[in-house]
PDB file of N, CA, C and O in Angstrom:
ATOM      1  N   MET A   1       6.919  -7.044 -14.768  1.00  0.00           N
ATOM      2  CA  MET A   1       6.857  -6.639 -16.145  1.00  0.00           C
ATOM      3  C   MET A   1       8.036  -7.229 -16.900  1.00  0.00           C
ATOM      4  O   MET A   1       9.108  -7.456 -16.340  1.00  0.00           O
ATOM      5  N   ASP A   2       7.815  -7.468 -18.162  1.00  0.00           N
ATOM      6  CA  ASP A   2       8.848  -8.059 -19.002  1.00  0.00           C
ATOM      7  C   ASP A   2       9.487  -6.982 -19.859  1.00  0.00           C
ATOM      8  O   ASP A   2       8.850  -6.415 -20.746  1.00  0.00           O
ATOM      9  N   PHE A   3      10.739  -6.711 -19.584  1.00  0.00           N
ATOM     10  CA  PHE A   3      11.474  -5.712 -20.349  1.00  0.00           C
ATOM     11  C   PHE A   3      12.507  -6.372 -21.259  1.00  0.00           C
ATOM     12  O   PHE A   3      13.461  -5.718 -21.681  1.00  0.00           O
ATOM     13  N   SER A   4      12.331  -7.657 -21.567  1.00  0.00           N
ATOM     14  CA  SER A   4      13.338  -8.399 -22.323  1.00  0.00           C
ATOM     15  C   SER A   4      13.491  -7.896 -23.759  1.00  0.00           C
ATOM     16  O   SER A   4      14.521  -8.140 -24.387  1.00  0.00           O
ATOM     17  N   ASN A   5      12.500  -7.212 -24.276  1.00  0.00           N
ATOM     18  CA  ASN A   5      12.596  -6.687 -25.648  1.00  0.00           C
ATOM     19  C   ASN A   5      13.406  -5.396 -25.715  1.00  0.00           C
ATOM     20  O   ASN A   5      13.718  -4.920 -26.806  1.00  0.00           O
ATOM     21  N   PHE A   6      13.751  -4.822 -24.558  1.00  0.00           N
ATOM     22  CA  PHE A   6      14.493  -3.569 -24.515  1.00  0.00           C
ATOM     23  C   PHE A   6      15.988  -3.856 -24.393  1.00  0.00           C
ATOM     24  O   PHE A   6      16.397  -4.925 -23.940  1.00  0.00           O
ATOM     25  N   ASN A   7      16.794  -2.874 -24.809  1.00  0.00           N
ATOM     26  CA  ASN A   7      18.231  -3.011 -24.583  1.00  0.00           C
ATOM     27  C   ASN A   7      18.540  -2.703 -23.115  1.00  0.00           C
ATOM     28  O   ASN A   7      17.647  -2.327 -22.356  1.00  0.00           O
ATOM     29  N   GLY A   8      19.783  -2.862 -22.726  1.00  0.00           N
ATOM     30  CA  GLY A   8      20.176  -2.693 -21.327  1.00  0.00           C
ATOM     31  C   GLY A   8      19.833  -1.334 -20.750  1.00  0.00           C
ATOM     32  O   GLY A   8      19.328  -1.245 -19.631  1.00  0.00           O
ATOM     33  N   ALA A   9      20.099  -0.279 -21.493  1.00  0.00           N
ATOM     34  CA  ALA A   9      19.825   1.080 -21.004  1.00  0.00           C
ATOM     35  C   ALA A   9      18.323   1.300 -20.848  1.00  0.00           C
ATOM     36  O   ALA A   9      17.867   1.902 -19.875  1.00  0.00           O
ATOM     37  N   GLU A  10      17.565   0.804 -21.822  1.00  0.00           N
ATOM     38  CA  GLU A  10      16.108   0.950 -21.747  1.00  0.00           C
ATOM     39  C   GLU A  10      15.537   0.152 -20.579  1.00  0.00           C
ATOM     40  O   GLU A  10      14.625   0.610 -19.891  1.00  0.00           O
ATOM     41  N   GLN A  11      16.078  -1.042 -20.362  1.00  0.00           N
ATOM     42  CA  GLN A  11      15.636  -1.860 -19.223  1.00  0.00           C
ATOM     43  C   GLN A  11      15.908  -1.152 -17.909  1.00  0.00           C
ATOM     44  O   GLN A  11      15.053  -1.120 -17.024  1.00  0.00           O
ATOM     45  N   ALA A  12      17.098  -0.587 -17.784  1.00  0.00           N
ATOM     46  CA  ALA A  12      17.460   0.133 -16.555  1.00  0.00           C
ATOM     47  C   ALA A  12      16.548   1.333 -16.347  1.00  0.00           C
ATOM     48  O   ALA A  12      16.111   1.600 -15.228  1.00  0.00           O
ATOM     49  N   HIS A  13      16.262   2.051 -17.421  1.00  0.00           N
ATOM     50  CA  HIS A  13      15.386   3.222 -17.328  1.00  0.00           C
ATOM     51  C   HIS A  13      13.973   2.806 -16.913  1.00  0.00           C
ATOM     52  O   HIS A  13      13.386   3.415 -16.019  1.00  0.00           O
ATOM     53  N   MET A  14      13.434   1.786 -17.549  1.00  0.00           N
ATOM     54  CA  MET A  14      12.084   1.327 -17.236  1.00  0.00           C
ATOM     55  C   MET A  14      12.002   0.811 -15.799  1.00  0.00           C
ATOM     56  O   MET A  14      11.005   1.047 -15.116  1.00  0.00           O
ATOM     57  N   THR A  15      13.025   0.119 -15.339  1.00  0.00           N
ATOM     58  CA  THR A  15      13.060  -0.362 -13.962  1.00  0.00           C
ATOM     59  C   THR A  15      13.062   0.809 -12.993  1.00  0.00           C
ATOM     60  O   THR A  15      12.369   0.783 -11.976  1.00  0.00           O
ATOM     61  N   LYS A  16      13.839   1.830 -13.310  1.00  0.00           N
ATOM     62  CA  LYS A  16      13.901   3.024 -12.452  1.00  0.00           C
ATOM     63  C   LYS A  16      12.546   3.730 -12.409  1.00  0.00           C
ATOM     64  O   LYS A  16      12.100   4.153 -11.342  1.00  0.00           O
ATOM     65  N   VAL A  17      11.894   3.858 -13.561  1.00  0.00           N
ATOM     66  CA  VAL A  17      10.572   4.502 -13.631  1.00  0.00           C
ATOM     67  C   VAL A  17       9.559   3.699 -12.816  1.00  0.00           C
ATOM     68  O   VAL A  17       8.763   4.267 -12.068  1.00  0.00           O
ATOM     69  N   LEU A  18       9.594   2.384 -12.965  1.00  0.00           N
ATOM     70  CA  LEU A  18       8.675   1.520 -12.225  1.00  0.00           C
ATOM     71  C   LEU A  18       8.904   1.625 -10.719  1.00  0.00           C
ATOM     72  O   LEU A  18       7.945   1.708  -9.952  1.00  0.00           O
ATOM     73  N   GLU A  19      10.161   1.622 -10.290  1.00  0.00           N
ATOM     74  CA  GLU A  19      10.470   1.752  -8.865  1.00  0.00           C
ATOM     75  C   GLU A  19       9.994   3.098  -8.312  1.00  0.00           C
ATOM     76  O   GLU A  19       9.473   3.169  -7.199  1.00  0.00           O
ATOM     77  N   LYS A  20      10.174   4.148  -9.089  1.00  0.00           N
ATOM     78  CA  LYS A  20       9.720   5.477  -8.656  1.00  0.00           C
ATOM     79  C   LYS A  20       8.202   5.497  -8.504  1.00  0.00           C
ATOM     80  O   LYS A  20       7.685   6.039  -7.527  1.00  0.00           O
ATOM     81  N   LYS A  21       7.487   4.912  -9.460  1.00  0.00           N
ATOM     82  CA  LYS A  21       6.029   4.852  -9.402  1.00  0.00           C
ATOM     83  C   LYS A  21       5.570   4.036  -8.196  1.00  0.00           C
ATOM     84  O   LYS A  21       4.621   4.422  -7.514  1.00  0.00           O
ATOM     85  N   GLN A  22       6.228   2.924  -7.932  1.00  0.00           N
ATOM     86  CA  GLN A  22       5.872   2.101  -6.776  1.00  0.00           C
ATOM     87  C   GLN A  22       6.087   2.867  -5.477  1.00  0.00           C
ATOM     88  O   GLN A  22       5.269   2.763  -4.562  1.00  0.00           O
ATOM     89  N   MET A  23       7.162   3.629  -5.379  1.00  0.00           N
ATOM     90  CA  MET A  23       7.422   4.423  -4.180  1.00  0.00           C
ATOM     91  C   MET A  23       6.372   5.512  -4.025  1.00  0.00           C
ATOM     92  O   MET A  23       5.903   5.763  -2.915  1.00  0.00           O
ATOM     93  N   GLN A  24       6.000   6.157  -5.116  1.00  0.00           N
ATOM     94  CA  GLN A  24       4.959   7.185  -5.058  1.00  0.00           C
ATOM     95  C   GLN A  24       3.631   6.578  -4.607  1.00  0.00           C
ATOM     96  O   GLN A  24       2.928   7.163  -3.782  1.00  0.00           O
ATOM     97  N   ASP A  25       3.290   5.413  -5.144  1.00  0.00           N
ATOM     98  CA  ASP A  25       2.051   4.742  -4.748  1.00  0.00           C
ATOM     99  C   ASP A  25       2.079   4.369  -3.271  1.00  0.00           C
ATOM    100  O   ASP A  25       1.081   4.525  -2.567  1.00  0.00           O
ATOM    101  N   PHE A  26       3.227   3.874  -2.802  1.00  0.00           N
ATOM    102  CA  PHE A  26       3.357   3.517  -1.388  1.00  0.00           C
ATOM    103  C   PHE A  26       3.201   4.751  -0.497  1.00  0.00           C
ATOM    104  O   PHE A  26       2.503   4.703   0.516  1.00  0.00           O
ATOM    105  N   MET A  27       3.844   5.840  -0.869  1.00  0.00           N
ATOM    106  CA  MET A  27       3.769   7.057  -0.058  1.00  0.00           C
ATOM    107  C   MET A  27       2.344   7.609  -0.037  1.00  0.00           C
ATOM    108  O   MET A  27       1.882   8.100   0.993  1.00  0.00           O
ATOM    109  N   LYS A  28       1.655   7.529  -1.160  1.00  0.00           N
ATOM    110  CA  LYS A  28       0.263   7.981  -1.217  1.00  0.00           C
ATOM    111  C   LYS A  28      -0.605   7.113  -0.306  1.00  0.00           C
ATOM    112  O   LYS A  28      -1.446   7.628   0.430  1.00  0.00           O
ATOM    113  N   LEU A  29      -0.402   5.812  -0.357  1.00  0.00           N
ATOM    114  CA  LEU A  29      -1.151   4.889   0.491  1.00  0.00           C
ATOM    115  C   LEU A  29      -0.852   5.153   1.969  1.00  0.00           C
ATOM    116  O   LEU A  29      -1.770   5.211   2.786  1.00  0.00           O
ATOM    117  N   TYR A  30       0.421   5.313   2.309  1.00  0.00           N
ATOM    118  CA  TYR A  30       0.842   5.565   3.688  1.00  0.00           C
ATOM    119  C   TYR A  30       0.270   6.890   4.195  1.00  0.00           C
ATOM    120  O   TYR A  30      -0.244   6.963   5.311  1.00  0.00           O
ATOM    121  N   SER A  31       0.361   7.925   3.379  1.00  0.00           N
ATOM    122  CA  SER A  31      -0.168   9.233   3.785  1.00  0.00           C
ATOM    123  C   SER A  31      -1.677   9.179   3.997  1.00  0.00           C
ATOM    124  O   SER A  31      -2.199   9.765   4.945  1.00  0.00           O
ATOM    125  N   GLY A  32      -2.366   8.481   3.119  1.00  0.00           N
ATOM    126  CA  GLY A  32      -3.810   8.336   3.259  1.00  0.00           C
ATOM    127  C   GLY A  32      -4.185   7.602   4.533  1.00  0.00           C
ATOM    128  O   GLY A  32      -5.135   7.975   5.221  1.00  0.00           O
ATOM    129  N   LEU A  33      -3.434   6.560   4.839  1.00  0.00           N
ATOM    130  CA  LEU A  33      -3.668   5.804   6.071  1.00  0.00           C
ATOM    131  C   LEU A  33      -3.441   6.692   7.290  1.00  0.00           C
ATOM    132  O   LEU A  33      -4.261   6.712   8.209  1.00  0.00           O
ATOM    133  N   MET A  34      -2.340   7.416   7.298  1.00  0.00           N
ATOM    134  CA  MET A  34      -2.036   8.269   8.444  1.00  0.00           C
ATOM    135  C   MET A  34      -3.098   9.351   8.619  1.00  0.00           C
ATOM    136  O   MET A  34      -3.523   9.632   9.740  1.00  0.00           O
ATOM    137  N   GLU A  35      -3.519   9.951   7.524  1.00  0.00           N
ATOM    138  CA  GLU A  35      -4.538  11.000   7.608  1.00  0.00           C
ATOM    139  C   GLU A  35      -5.858  10.422   8.111  1.00  0.00           C
ATOM    140  O   GLU A  35      -6.511  11.011   8.972  1.00  0.00           O
ATOM    141  N   ARG A  36      -6.248   9.269   7.571  1.00  0.00           N
ATOM    142  CA  ARG A  36      -7.517   8.655   7.965  1.00  0.00           C
ATOM    143  C   ARG A  36      -7.513   8.297   9.450  1.00  0.00           C
ATOM    144  O   ARG A  36      -8.474   8.586  10.164  1.00  0.00           O
ATOM    145  N   CYS A  37      -6.445   7.676   9.906  1.00  0.00           N
ATOM    146  CA  CYS A  37      -6.382   7.280  11.317  1.00  0.00           C
ATOM    147  C   CYS A  37      -6.281   8.505  12.229  1.00  0.00           C
ATOM    148  O   CYS A  37      -6.891   8.534  13.297  1.00  0.00           O
ATOM    149  N   PHE A  38      -5.517   9.509  11.814  1.00  0.00           N
ATOM    150  CA  PHE A  38      -5.408  10.723  12.620  1.00  0.00           C
ATOM    151  C   PHE A  38      -6.762  11.405  12.755  1.00  0.00           C
ATOM    152  O   PHE A  38      -7.180  11.765  13.856  1.00  0.00           O
ATOM    153  N   MET A  39      -7.441  11.580  11.627  1.00  0.00           N
ATOM    154  CA  MET A  39      -8.730  12.282  11.655  1.00  0.00           C
ATOM    155  C   MET A  39      -9.774  11.507  12.457  1.00  0.00           C
ATOM    156  O   MET A  39     -10.653  12.107  13.075  1.00  0.00           O
ATOM    157  N   THR A  40      -9.684  10.200  12.449  1.00  0.00           N
ATOM    158  CA  THR A  40     -10.638   9.368  13.174  1.00  0.00           C
ATOM    159  C   THR A  40     -10.326   9.311  14.661  1.00  0.00           C
ATOM    160  O   THR A  40     -11.235   9.336  15.491  1.00  0.00           O
ATOM    161  N   CYS A  41      -9.059   9.235  14.996  1.00  0.00           N
ATOM    162  CA  CYS A  41      -8.677   8.899  16.368  1.00  0.00           C
ATOM    163  C   CYS A  41      -8.242  10.066  17.239  1.00  0.00           C
ATOM    164  O   CYS A  41      -8.460  10.037  18.450  1.00  0.00           O
ATOM    165  N   VAL A  42      -7.642  11.076  16.664  1.00  0.00           N
ATOM    166  CA  VAL A  42      -7.074  12.155  17.473  1.00  0.00           C
ATOM    167  C   VAL A  42      -8.081  13.303  17.555  1.00  0.00           C
ATOM    168  O   VAL A  42      -8.429  13.921  16.548  1.00  0.00           O
ATOM    169  N   ASN A  43      -8.534  13.569  18.771  1.00  0.00           N
ATOM    170  CA  ASN A  43      -9.530  14.632  18.934  1.00  0.00           C
ATOM    171  C   ASN A  43      -9.285  15.491  20.169  1.00  0.00           C
ATOM    172  O   ASN A  43     -10.084  16.380  20.464  1.00  0.00           O
ATOM    173  N   ASP A  44      -8.206  15.247  20.891  1.00  0.00           N
ATOM    174  CA  ASP A  44      -7.889  16.045  22.072  1.00  0.00           C
ATOM    175  C   ASP A  44      -6.557  16.747  21.831  1.00  0.00           C
ATOM    176  O   ASP A  44      -5.499  16.119  21.860  1.00  0.00           O
ATOM    177  N   PHE A  45      -6.620  18.047  21.593  1.00  0.00           N
ATOM    178  CA  PHE A  45      -5.415  18.804  21.287  1.00  0.00           C
ATOM    179  C   PHE A  45      -4.933  19.632  22.469  1.00  0.00           C
ATOM    180  O   PHE A  45      -4.201  20.605  22.289  1.00  0.00           O
ATOM    181  N   THR A  46      -5.343  19.250  23.688  1.00  0.00           N
ATOM    182  CA  THR A  46      -4.911  19.974  24.880  1.00  0.00           C
ATOM    183  C   THR A  46      -3.546  19.521  25.362  1.00  0.00           C
ATOM    184  O   THR A  46      -2.970  20.132  26.261  1.00  0.00           O
ATOM    185  N   SER A  47      -3.020  18.447  24.767  1.00  0.00           N
ATOM    186  CA  SER A  47      -1.710  17.926  25.145  1.00  0.00           C
ATOM    187  C   SER A  47      -0.950  17.550  23.883  1.00  0.00           C
ATOM    188  O   SER A  47      -1.548  17.209  22.863  1.00  0.00           O
ATOM    189  N   LYS A  48       0.384  17.615  23.965  1.00  0.00           N
ATOM    190  CA  LYS A  48       1.168  17.224  22.797  1.00  0.00           C
ATOM    191  C   LYS A  48       1.287  15.705  22.679  1.00  0.00           C
ATOM    192  O   LYS A  48       1.710  15.192  21.643  1.00  0.00           O
ATOM    193  N   SER A  49       0.916  14.993  23.730  1.00  0.00           N
ATOM    194  CA  SER A  49       0.965  13.530  23.717  1.00  0.00           C
ATOM    195  C   SER A  49      -0.408  12.947  23.416  1.00  0.00           C
ATOM    196  O   SER A  49      -1.436  13.552  23.719  1.00  0.00           O
ATOM    197  N   LEU A  50      -0.409  11.766  22.816  1.00  0.00           N
ATOM    198  CA  LEU A  50      -1.671  11.070  22.576  1.00  0.00           C
ATOM    199  C   LEU A  50      -2.196  10.492  23.878  1.00  0.00           C
ATOM    200  O   LEU A  50      -1.421  10.089  24.745  1.00  0.00           O
ATOM    201  N   THR A  51      -3.507  10.453  24.013  1.00  0.00           N
ATOM    202  CA  THR A  51      -4.110   9.807  25.178  1.00  0.00           C
ATOM    203  C   THR A  51      -4.097   8.295  24.956  1.00  0.00           C
ATOM    204  O   THR A  51      -3.848   7.822  23.848  1.00  0.00           O
ATOM    205  N   GLY A  52      -4.361   7.565  25.998  1.00  0.00           N
ATOM    206  CA  GLY A  52      -4.418   6.105  25.895  1.00  0.00           C
ATOM    207  C   GLY A  52      -5.454   5.643  24.888  1.00  0.00           C
ATOM    208  O   GLY A  52      -5.209   4.717  24.115  1.00  0.00           O
ATOM    209  N   ASN A  53      -6.609   6.288  24.897  1.00  0.00           N
ATOM    210  CA  ASN A  53      -7.667   5.933  23.940  1.00  0.00           C
ATOM    211  C   ASN A  53      -7.246   6.244  22.501  1.00  0.00           C
ATOM    212  O   ASN A  53      -7.553   5.484  21.584  1.00  0.00           O
ATOM    213  N   GLU A  54      -6.551   7.351  22.310  1.00  0.00           N
ATOM    214  CA  GLU A  54      -6.094   7.710  20.968  1.00  0.00           C
ATOM    215  C   GLU A  54      -5.052   6.716  20.467  1.00  0.00           C
ATOM    216  O   GLU A  54      -5.084   6.315  19.304  1.00  0.00           O
ATOM    217  N   ILE A  55      -4.139   6.322  21.331  1.00  0.00           N
ATOM    218  CA  ILE A  55      -3.114   5.341  20.953  1.00  0.00           C
ATOM    219  C   ILE A  55      -3.773   4.027  20.542  1.00  0.00           C
ATOM    220  O   ILE A  55      -3.427   3.452  19.510  1.00  0.00           O
ATOM    221  N   THR A  56      -4.718   3.554  21.345  1.00  0.00           N
ATOM    222  CA  THR A  56      -5.427   2.308  21.035  1.00  0.00           C
ATOM    223  C   THR A  56      -6.168   2.434  19.707  1.00  0.00           C
ATOM    224  O   THR A  56      -6.132   1.518  18.886  1.00  0.00           O
ATOM    225  N   CYS A  57      -6.834   3.556  19.496  1.00  0.00           N
ATOM    226  CA  CYS A  57      -7.580   3.785  18.266  1.00  0.00           C
ATOM    227  C   CYS A  57      -6.649   3.766  17.050  1.00  0.00           C
ATOM    228  O   CYS A  57      -6.965   3.134  16.041  1.00  0.00           O
ATOM    229  N   VAL A  58      -5.520   4.443  17.136  1.00  0.00           N
ATOM    230  CA  VAL A  58      -4.569   4.482  16.023  1.00  0.00           C
ATOM    231  C   VAL A  58      -4.033   3.082  15.738  1.00  0.00           C
ATOM    232  O   VAL A  58      -3.912   2.687  14.578  1.00  0.00           O
ATOM    233  N   GLN A  59      -3.712   2.332  16.793  1.00  0.00           N
ATOM    234  CA  GLN A  59      -3.228   0.966  16.594  1.00  0.00           C
ATOM    235  C   GLN A  59      -4.286   0.095  15.919  1.00  0.00           C
ATOM    236  O   GLN A  59      -3.979  -0.655  14.993  1.00  0.00           O
ATOM    237  N   ASN A  60      -5.516   0.194  16.380  1.00  0.00           N
ATOM    238  CA  ASN A  60      -6.607  -0.585  15.778  1.00  0.00           C
ATOM    239  C   ASN A  60      -6.842  -0.170  14.328  1.00  0.00           C
ATOM    240  O   ASN A  60      -7.061  -1.018  13.462  1.00  0.00           O
ATOM    241  N   CYS A  61      -6.795   1.118  14.071  1.00  0.00           N
ATOM    242  CA  CYS A  61      -7.006   1.638  12.725  1.00  0.00           C
ATOM    243  C   CYS A  61      -5.934   1.110  11.765  1.00  0.00           C
ATOM    244  O   CYS A  61      -6.258   0.629  10.679  1.00  0.00           O
ATOM    245  N   THR A  62      -4.683   1.197  12.155  1.00  0.00           N
ATOM    246  CA  THR A  62      -3.612   0.730  11.271  1.00  0.00           C
ATOM    247  C   THR A  62      -3.648  -0.785  11.128  1.00  0.00           C
ATOM    248  O   THR A  62      -3.440  -1.300  10.029  1.00  0.00           O
ATOM    249  N   ASP A  63      -3.906  -1.510  12.210  1.00  0.00           N
ATOM    250  CA  ASP A  63      -4.002  -2.973  12.122  1.00  0.00           C
ATOM    251  C   ASP A  63      -5.103  -3.399  11.164  1.00  0.00           C
ATOM    252  O   ASP A  63      -4.911  -4.293  10.340  1.00  0.00           O
ATOM    253  N   LYS A  64      -6.247  -2.758  11.276  1.00  0.00           N
ATOM    254  CA  LYS A  64      -7.376  -3.094  10.414  1.00  0.00           C
ATOM    255  C   LYS A  64      -7.042  -2.796   8.951  1.00  0.00           C
ATOM    256  O   LYS A  64      -7.359  -3.585   8.061  1.00  0.00           O
ATOM    257  N   PHE A  65      -6.405  -1.662   8.716  1.00  0.00           N
ATOM    258  CA  PHE A  65      -6.038  -1.296   7.355  1.00  0.00           C
ATOM    259  C   PHE A  65      -5.049  -2.301   6.773  1.00  0.00           C
ATOM    260  O   PHE A  65      -5.206  -2.735   5.632  1.00  0.00           O
ATOM    261  N   LEU A  66      -4.031  -2.674   7.552  1.00  0.00           N
ATOM    262  CA  LEU A  66      -3.025  -3.610   7.060  1.00  0.00           C
ATOM    263  C   LEU A  66      -3.630  -4.988   6.794  1.00  0.00           C
ATOM    264  O   LEU A  66      -3.292  -5.631   5.800  1.00  0.00           O
ATOM    265  N   LYS A  67      -4.514  -5.437   7.666  1.00  0.00           N
ATOM    266  CA  LYS A  67      -5.182  -6.727   7.442  1.00  0.00           C
ATOM    267  C   LYS A  67      -6.044  -6.669   6.195  1.00  0.00           C
ATOM    268  O   LYS A  67      -6.083  -7.621   5.415  1.00  0.00           O
ATOM    269  N   HIS A  68      -6.732  -5.559   6.005  1.00  0.00           N
ATOM    270  CA  HIS A  68      -7.551  -5.384   4.806  1.00  0.00           C
ATOM    271  C   HIS A  68      -6.674  -5.411   3.552  1.00  0.00           C
ATOM    272  O   HIS A  68      -7.003  -6.088   2.577  1.00  0.00           O
ATOM    273  N   SER A  69      -5.578  -4.689   3.576  1.00  0.00           N
ATOM    274  CA  SER A  69      -4.676  -4.650   2.425  1.00  0.00           C
ATOM    275  C   SER A  69      -4.111  -6.029   2.116  1.00  0.00           C
ATOM    276  O   SER A  69      -3.993  -6.413   0.953  1.00  0.00           O
ATOM    277  N   GLU A  70      -3.766  -6.769   3.159  1.00  0.00           N
ATOM    278  CA  GLU A  70      -3.246  -8.126   2.977  1.00  0.00           C
ATOM    279  C   GLU A  70      -4.302  -9.020   2.325  1.00  0.00           C
ATOM    280  O   GLU A  70      -4.002  -9.791   1.414  1.00  0.00           O
ATOM    281  N   ARG A  71      -5.522  -8.906   2.799  1.00  0.00           N
ATOM    282  CA  ARG A  71      -6.607  -9.724   2.255  1.00  0.00           C
ATOM    283  C   ARG A  71      -6.906  -9.367   0.793  1.00  0.00           C
ATOM    284  O   ARG A  71      -7.096 -10.252  -0.042  1.00  0.00           O
ATOM    285  N   VAL A  72      -6.943  -8.083   0.498  1.00  0.00           N
ATOM    286  CA  VAL A  72      -7.182  -7.650  -0.878  1.00  0.00           C
ATOM    287  C   VAL A  72      -6.048  -8.143  -1.784  1.00  0.00           C
ATOM    288  O   VAL A  72      -6.296  -8.611  -2.895  1.00  0.00           O
ATOM    289  N   GLY A  73      -4.823  -8.037  -1.311  1.00  0.00           N
ATOM    290  CA  GLY A  73      -3.677  -8.521  -2.085  1.00  0.00           C
ATOM    291  C   GLY A  73      -3.757 -10.007  -2.364  1.00  0.00           C
ATOM    292  O   GLY A  73      -3.455 -10.454  -3.471  1.00  0.00           O
ATOM    293  N   ALA A  74      -4.165 -10.777  -1.358  1.00  0.00           N
ATOM    294  CA  ALA A  74      -4.305 -12.230  -1.537  1.00  0.00           C
ATOM    295  C   ALA A  74      -5.398 -12.540  -2.551  1.00  0.00           C
ATOM    296  O   ALA A  74      -5.216 -13.400  -3.412  1.00  0.00           O
ATOM    297  N   ARG A  75      -6.521 -11.855  -2.458  1.00  0.00           N
ATOM    298  CA  ARG A  75      -7.614 -12.086  -3.412  1.00  0.00           C
ATOM    299  C   ARG A  75      -7.210 -11.681  -4.820  1.00  0.00           C
ATOM    300  O   ARG A  75      -7.563 -12.354  -5.789  1.00  0.00           O
ATOM    301  N   PHE A  76      -6.475 -10.591  -4.936  1.00  0.00           N
ATOM    302  CA  PHE A  76      -6.003 -10.158  -6.242  1.00  0.00           C
ATOM    303  C   PHE A  76      -5.066 -11.205  -6.837  1.00  0.00           C
ATOM    304  O   PHE A  76      -5.143 -11.498  -8.030  1.00  0.00           O
ATOM    305  N   SER A  77      -4.187 -11.766  -6.017  1.00  0.00           N
ATOM    306  CA  SER A  77      -3.269 -12.810  -6.487  1.00  0.00           C
ATOM    307  C   SER A  77      -4.035 -14.040  -6.954  1.00  0.00           C
ATOM    308  O   SER A  77      -3.712 -14.627  -7.987  1.00  0.00           O
ATOM    309  N   GLU A  78      -5.056 -14.426  -6.187  1.00  0.00           N
ATOM    310  CA  GLU A  78      -5.879 -15.575  -6.581  1.00  0.00           C
ATOM    311  C   GLU A  78      -6.571 -15.303  -7.917  1.00  0.00           C
ATOM    312  O   GLU A  78      -6.577 -16.157  -8.804  1.00  0.00           O
ATOM    313  N   TYR A  79      -7.146 -14.126  -8.054  1.00  0.00           N
ATOM    314  CA  TYR A  79      -7.838 -13.762  -9.284  1.00  0.00           C
ATOM    315  C   TYR A  79      -6.863 -13.755 -10.459  1.00  0.00           C
ATOM    316  O   TYR A  79      -7.177 -14.261 -11.536  1.00  0.00           O
ATOM    317  N   ASN A  80      -5.693 -13.184 -10.248  1.00  0.00           N
ATOM    318  CA  ASN A  80      -4.678 -13.123 -11.294  1.00  0.00           C
ATOM    319  C   ASN A  80      -4.254 -14.526 -11.718  1.00  0.00           C
ATOM    320  O   ASN A  80      -4.090 -14.791 -12.909  1.00  0.00           O
ATOM    321  N   ALA A  81      -4.076 -15.428 -10.750  1.00  0.00           N
ATOM    322  CA  ALA A  81      -3.705 -16.810 -11.067  1.00  0.00           C
ATOM    323  C   ALA A  81      -4.804 -17.494 -11.875  1.00  0.00           C
ATOM    324  O   ALA A  81      -4.510 -18.231 -12.816  1.00  0.00           O
ATOM    325  N   GLU A  82      -6.060 -17.258 -11.519  1.00  0.00           N
ATOM    326  CA  GLU A  82      -7.196 -17.809 -12.272  1.00  0.00           C
ATOM    327  C   GLU A  82      -7.180 -17.317 -13.714  1.00  0.00           C
ATOM    328  O   GLU A  82      -7.367 -18.092 -14.652  1.00  0.00           O
ATOM    329  N   GLN A  83      -6.953 -16.019 -13.876  1.00  0.00           N
ATOM    330  CA  GLN A  83      -6.947 -15.422 -15.205  1.00  0.00           C
ATOM    331  C   GLN A  83      -5.797 -15.991 -16.041  1.00  0.00           C
ATOM    332  O   GLN A  83      -5.959 -16.217 -17.240  1.00  0.00           O
ATOM    333  N   MET A  84      -4.661 -16.218 -15.429  1.00  0.00           N
ATOM    334  CA  MET A  84      -3.507 -16.792 -16.137  1.00  0.00           C
ATOM    335  C   MET A  84      -3.810 -18.229 -16.564  1.00  0.00           C
ATOM    336  O   MET A  84      -3.437 -18.637 -17.664  1.00  0.00           O
ATOM    337  N   GLN A  85      -4.481 -18.994 -15.707  1.00  0.00           N
ATOM    338  CA  GLN A  85      -4.841 -20.369 -16.032  1.00  0.00           C
ATOM    339  C   GLN A  85      -5.817 -20.407 -17.195  1.00  0.00           C
ATOM    340  O   GLN A  85      -5.677 -21.223 -18.106  1.00  0.00           O
ATOM    341  N   GLN A  86      -6.802 -19.527 -17.163  1.00  0.00           N
ATOM    342  CA  GLN A  86      -7.803 -19.487 -18.206  1.00  0.00           C
ATOM    343  C   GLN A  86      -7.215 -19.054 -19.542  1.00  0.00           C
ATOM    344  O   GLN A  86      -7.653 -19.509 -20.598  1.00  0.00           O
ATOM    345  N   ALA A  87      -6.230 -18.182 -19.490  1.00  0.00           N
ATOM    346  CA  ALA A  87      -5.596 -17.698 -20.722  1.00  0.00           C
ATOM    347  C   ALA A  87      -4.780 -18.804 -21.374  1.00  0.00           C
ATOM    348  O   ALA A  87      -4.627 -18.842 -22.595  1.00  0.00           O
ATOM    349  N   GLY A  88      -4.260 -19.704 -20.547  1.00  0.00           N
ATOM    350  CA  GLY A  88      -3.469 -20.820 -21.093  1.00  0.00           C
ATOM    351  C   GLY A  88      -2.105 -20.394 -21.572  1.00  0.00           C
ATOM    352  O   GLY A  88      -1.692 -19.250 -21.377  1.00  0.00           O
ATOM    353  N   PRO A  89      -1.404 -21.326 -22.203  1.00  0.00           N
ATOM    354  CA  PRO A  89      -0.038 -21.030 -22.668  1.00  0.00           C
ATOM    355  C   PRO A  89       0.025 -20.127 -23.868  1.00  0.00           C
ATOM    356  O   PRO A  89       1.114 -19.810 -24.346  1.00  0.00           O
TER     357      PRO A  89
END
């Protein structure tokens, strides 16, 4: 974001607000991932430790999610670059 029209204090405030929002978004994403993988993979509550199958499932779940997020991010970047080119100078 471009905060060049703001004075120094306003720029600092806007940067702080943006960083806080980004952290909240990250925590929401992380919590959602953990809940989704837990609900999908953990089904044996007779032990405090995860079983081998549960560990594998959680690893696969998180790997798949991270790969998906990476791919979506790359596509979003490509789309954004296209839109910037079309908009011109």
